C-alpha distance (Angstrom), angle and dihedral (degrees) to the residues before:
residue distance angle dihedral
M1 . . .
K2 3.83 . .
S3 3.88 89.7 .
K4 3.86 92.7 49.3
F5 3.79 89.5 53.3
S6 3.75 92.5 48.1
I7 3.87 88.8 51.5
L8 3.82 89.8 48.7
L9 3.75 92.7 51.7
A10 3.78 92.8 47.7
V11 3.78 91.5 51.1
L12 3.79 92.0 46.5
A13 3.86 87.8 49.6
L14 3.90 90.1 49.7
I15 3.75 90.0 50.5
A16 3.73 95.5 49.4
S17 3.71 93.6 47.6
T18 3.68 92.2 50.1
L19 3.83 91.4 50.9
A20 3.76 91.8 46.8
C21 3.84 91.6 54.3
N22 3.77 91.5 47.4
F23 3.84 88.4 53.4
A24 3.71 94.4 44.1
I25 3.77 96.0 50.5
G26 3.75 99.9 44.2
E27 3.71 131.5 170.0
P28 3.91 119.9 -39.2
T29 3.76 109.5 -96.6
L30 3.79 138.4 174.6
D31 3.75 114.5 -146.2
N32 3.90 142.8 166.3
V33 3.89 92.4 30.5
R34 3.83 106.4 -175.6
S35 3.76 146.0 157.9
A36 3.80 115.8 -111.1
K37 3.82 146.7 164.3
D38 3.77 94.4 -117.7
K39 3.78 137.5 47.1
D40 3.85 93.5 -113.9
G41 3.67 92.5 55.6
A42 3.77 93.0 -125.3
T43 3.93 94.8 128.1
V44 3.82 98.2 55.8
A45 3.80 110.8 -163.8
T46 3.79 142.2 165.4
E47 3.72 99.1 -171.7
F48 3.71 125.5 62.3
S49 3.86 138.3 173.5
P50 3.81 118.7 -111.4
S51 3.92 90.6 -104.2
E52 3.85 98.9 50.8
T53 3.82 130.4 109.2
I54 3.74 109.7 -124.5
Y55 3.74 121.3 -144.4
V56 3.83 128.4 -162.3
V57 3.77 108.7 -161.7
G58 3.78 132.6 -178.5
D59 3.78 138.8 -178.3
L60 3.67 112.2 -115.1
S61 3.91 114.5 -158.4
N62 3.71 122.9 -170.5
G63 3.83 95.2 -6.1
V64 3.71 118.9 -173.5
K65 3.78 126.0 -146.4
G66 3.80 102.5 -103.5
N67 3.82 96.5 36.4
E68 3.81 111.6 121.3
V69 3.84 133.5 -151.3
T70 3.76 120.3 -162.1
S71 3.90 132.1 -169.8
K72 3.62 126.1 -157.5
W73 3.78 117.2 -170.1
Y74 3.92 118.7 -155.0
V75 3.76 137.9 -178.1
D76 3.80 109.5 -117.7
Q77 3.74 106.7 178.4
V78 3.83 114.7 -10.2
E79 3.83 122.9 145.5
G80 3.81 111.1 -110.9
Y81 3.79 95.7 19.7
T82 3.80 131.9 86.0
S83 3.83 116.8 -111.0
G84 3.86 106.6 -109.1
D85 3.76 97.4 32.3
L86 3.76 108.2 149.2
I87 3.84 109.8 -127.4
D88 3.80 99.6 -178.1
E89 3.81 143.8 -23.2
S90 3.67 126.7 -152.4
K91 3.71 133.4 -176.0
L92 3.77 126.1 -151.1
P93 3.83 117.7 -167.0
I94 3.81 113.8 -156.2
E95 3.72 106.7 -125.8
E96 3.77 102.0 173.0
D97 3.82 127.1 51.6
G98 3.79 116.8 -124.0
S99 3.80 145.8 60.6
Y100 3.78 122.7 -54.1
N101 3.79 144.3 121.5
I102 3.80 119.3 -79.3
N103 3.70 121.4 -158.0
F104 3.76 144.1 -171.7
Y105 3.82 126.7 -170.5
M106 3.52 142.4 -171.6
D107 3.82 130.8 -160.4
A108 3.72 123.3 -141.8
P109 3.74 105.5 -77.3
K110 3.83 109.1 -115.1
G111 3.71 87.4 -6.8
E112 3.85 100.3 -57.9
W113 3.74 135.8 53.7
P114 3.75 111.4 -130.3
V115 3.74 111.4 -113.8
G116 3.86 113.2 -96.2
S117 3.77 144.2 67.6
Y118 3.70 131.0 -48.5
K119 3.74 141.1 179.8
V120 3.85 137.6 -156.0
E121 3.65 124.3 -157.6
V122 3.77 115.9 -154.6
Y123 3.74 121.9 -156.9
F124 3.82 127.8 -162.7
N125 3.80 113.2 -158.4
G126 3.83 90.8 -18.4
V127 3.72 97.4 -51.9
L128 3.83 121.4 109.7
N129 3.94 104.4 -107.3
A130 3.85 102.5 173.3
T131 3.78 145.6 -15.3
V132 3.76 119.3 -137.1
A133 3.79 121.4 -163.7
F134 3.78 126.3 -162.9
T135 3.81 137.7 167.3
V136 3.84 132.8 -140.5
K137 3.82 112.5 -144.3
């Protein structure tokens, strides 16, 4: 009887630890997507000078190898350009499981961003996750 009780406790402990791991890991998510002046996203900004590199950073949680994050950079309101013009698109395949920052960046085109407003759409596994707006002054 004592060995059956021990086996039952061991099975219950195994089930509890498996459930705890599943709850702790959770689904892959991409949160806190923001424009910044650095690749780590520590210096969040929405206004940039024409010569600056612009970063779009997000916090990936529980990423799984094979996930993909895509950025699409658009003109919003810039003199001489049509609103909605696609500037660039970049795909970042997730190659390592885990939680960490992902980032995209764009240097000033031809040395200087035209003054105006822009937006970046960020997709996680093909689904629009966030839209980040920034201006160049």
